[in-house]
ZADO-1210 file (C-alpha; in nm, 4 decimals, padded with zeros to 6 digits):
<atoms>
<atom x="02.4027" y="-04.7299" z="05.2603" code="ARG" pos="1"/>
<atom x="02.6673" y="-04.7577" z="05.0137" code="THR" pos="2"/>
<atom x="02.6170" y="-04.8065" z="04.6641" code="ARG" pos="3"/>
<atom x="02.7385" y="-05.1295" z="04.5235" code="THR" pos="4"/>
<atom x="02.8722" y="-05.1120" z="04.1869" code="PRO" pos="5"/>
<atom x="02.7049" y="-05.3631" z="03.9268" code="ARG" pos="6"/>
<atom x="03.0709" y="-05.4910" z="03.8158" code="ASP" pos="7"/>
<atom x="03.3728" y="-05.5555" z="04.0498" code="PRO" pos="8"/>
<atom x="03.6205" y="-05.2576" z="04.0165" code="PRO" pos="9"/>
<atom x="03.8935" y="-05.5176" z="03.9058" code="SER" pos="10"/>
<atom x="03.7002" y="-05.6123" z="03.5959" code="ARG" pos="11"/>
<atom x="03.7962" y="-05.3382" z="03.3004" code="PRO" pos="12"/>
<atom x="03.5016" y="-05.1150" z="03.1998" code="LEU" pos="13"/>
<atom x="03.5105" y="-05.1657" z="02.8458" code="ILE" pos="14"/>
<atom x="03.5412" y="-05.5441" z="02.7383" code="VAL" pos="15"/>
<atom x="03.5982" y="-05.5776" z="02.3767" code="GLN" pos="16"/>
<atom x="03.7480" y="-05.8142" z="02.1379" code="PRO" pos="17"/>
<atom x="04.1163" y="-05.7428" z="02.0535" code="GLN" pos="18"/>
<atom x="04.0249" y="-05.7183" z="01.6805" code="TYR" pos="19"/>
<atom x="03.7294" y="-05.4839" z="01.6380" code="PRO" pos="20"/>
<atom x="03.7116" y="-05.5288" z="01.2797" code="HIS" pos="21"/>
<atom x="03.6666" y="-05.8818" z="01.3229" code="GLU" pos="22"/>
<atom x="03.3775" y="-05.8305" z="01.5657" code="ALA" pos="23"/>
<atom x="03.2243" y="-05.5962" z="01.3068" code="GLY" pos="24"/>
<atom x="03.2694" y="-05.8365" z="01.0089" code="ARG" pos="25"/>
<atom x="03.1034" y="-06.1218" z="01.2416" code="ARG" pos="26"/>
<atom x="02.8317" y="-05.8920" z="01.3234" code="ILE" pos="27"/>
<atom x="02.7715" y="-05.7898" z="00.9619" code="SER" pos="28"/>
<atom x="02.8008" y="-06.1411" z="00.8538" code="ALA" pos="29"/>
<atom x="02.5191" y="-06.2629" z="01.0857" code="SER" pos="30"/>
<atom x="02.3063" y="-05.9470" z="01.0118" code="LEU" pos="31"/>
<atom x="02.3475" y="-06.0695" z="00.6492" code="ALA" pos="32"/>
<atom x="02.2482" y="-06.4091" z="00.7168" code="MET" pos="33"/>
<atom x="01.9425" y="-06.3327" z="00.9123" code="HIS" pos="34"/>
<atom x="01.8461" y="-06.0830" z="00.6309" code="HIS" pos="35"/>
<atom x="01.8861" y="-06.3592" z="00.3684" code="CYS" pos="36"/>
<atom x="01.6995" y="-06.5990" z="00.5885" code="LEU" pos="37"/>
<atom x="01.4268" y="-06.3647" z="00.6144" code="TYR" pos="38"/>
<atom x="01.4016" y="-06.2834" z="00.2505" code="SER" pos="39"/>
<atom x="01.4096" y="-06.6408" z="00.1620" code="TYR" pos="40"/>
<atom x="01.1144" y="-06.7140" z="00.4308" code="ILE" pos="41"/>
<atom x="00.9084" y="-06.4102" z="00.2623" code="ARG" pos="42"/>
<atom x="00.9809" y="-06.5204" z="-00.0766" code="THR" pos="43"/>
<atom x="00.8888" y="-06.8980" z="00.0063" code="SER" pos="44"/>
<atom x="00.5773" y="-06.7659" z="00.1756" code="ARG" pos="45"/>
<atom x="00.4830" y="-06.5876" z="-00.1298" code="LEU" pos="46"/>
<atom x="00.5442" y="-06.8746" z="-00.3797" code="PHE" pos="47"/>
<atom x="00.3363" y="-07.0991" z="-00.1396" code="ARG" pos="48"/>
<atom x="00.0438" y="-06.8710" z="-00.1489" code="PHE" pos="49"/>
<atom x="00.0249" y="-06.8553" z="-00.5161" code="GLN" pos="50"/>
</atoms>
């Protein structure tokens, strides 16, 4: 039985955006947004319980 690769060989192994710094900036921005949302929810919960 021959092993079938998960991806076709025609597809490149590493699929990355042409500008990695843009992707990193986008990821860091999304992380910061989630952190702000989490902190806002936490502080609003604290204020609500007070």
